[in-house]
C-alpha positions as CSV (number, residue, x, y, z in Angstrom):
1,M,-54.2,-12.1,-30.0
2,K,-51.3,-14.3,-28.7
3,Y,-49.7,-13.6,-25.3
4,G,-47.1,-10.9,-25.5
5,S,-48.0,-9.6,-28.9
6,H,-50.0,-6.6,-27.8
7,P,-48.7,-3.5,-29.6
8,L,-47.8,-1.7,-26.3
9,N,-45.8,-4.7,-25.2
10,L,-44.0,-4.8,-28.5
11,F,-43.2,-1.1,-28.2
12,V,-41.8,-1.5,-24.7
13,R,-39.6,-4.4,-25.8
14,F,-38.3,-2.5,-28.7
15,I,-37.5,0.6,-26.6
16,L,-35.7,-1.7,-24.0
17,E,-33.7,-3.3,-26.7
18,L,-32.6,0.1,-28.1
19,I,-31.7,1.2,-24.5
20,V,-29.5,-1.9,-24.1
21,L,-27.7,-1.3,-27.4
22,I,-27.1,2.4,-26.5
23,V,-25.7,1.4,-23.1
24,V,-23.3,-1.1,-24.7
25,G,-22.1,1.7,-27.0
26,I,-21.7,4.1,-24.1
27,L,-19.7,1.5,-22.2
28,G,-17.4,1.1,-25.2
29,L,-16.8,4.8,-25.3
30,K,-16.3,5.1,-21.5
31,F,-13.9,2.3,-20.9
32,S,-11.6,2.8,-23.9
33,S,-9.4,5.5,-25.2
34,G,-8.3,6.8,-28.6
35,I,-9.8,5.4,-31.7
36,E,-10.5,2.0,-30.0
37,K,-13.4,3.6,-28.2
38,Y,-15.3,4.1,-31.4
39,V,-14.5,0.6,-32.6
40,F,-15.7,-0.9,-29.4
41,M,-18.8,1.2,-29.5
42,I,-19.8,0.1,-33.0
43,V,-18.6,-3.5,-32.8
44,G,-20.0,-4.1,-29.4
45,S,-23.5,-2.9,-30.4
46,V,-23.5,-4.8,-33.7
47,L,-22.2,-8.0,-32.1
48,L,-24.8,-7.8,-29.3
49,A,-27.6,-7.2,-31.8
50,T,-26.4,-10.1,-33.9
51,I,-26.3,-12.5,-31.0
52,W,-29.7,-11.2,-29.8
53,G,-31.2,-11.9,-33.2
54,V,-29.7,-15.3,-33.6
55,F,-30.5,-16.7,-30.2
56,N,-34.1,-15.6,-29.8
57,V,-36.9,-17.6,-28.2
58,P,-38.1,-20.2,-30.8
59,E,-41.8,-19.9,-30.2
60,D,-41.9,-16.1,-29.7
61,S,-45.1,-14.9,-31.4
62,S,-43.6,-11.4,-32.1
63,R,-40.7,-12.8,-34.2
64,S,-40.8,-14.4,-37.6
65,G,-39.6,-17.7,-36.3
66,K,-36.9,-18.0,-39.0
67,A,-33.9,-17.7,-36.7
68,V,-31.9,-20.8,-35.6
């Protein structure tokens, strides 16, 4: 088993990633008003998840390795 690919480690990483995306959504709701707060909530979370997926660690054994 490669370093960092233990199922418990992968579960903790997944939960932490979800928490960060939720926090970004909450910040979008909290620091905006009107309809913009929902736009910031959704766009901020999707943008962060996209950036997170594109700029991952190249030799990370828990990822597919197909990202740039």
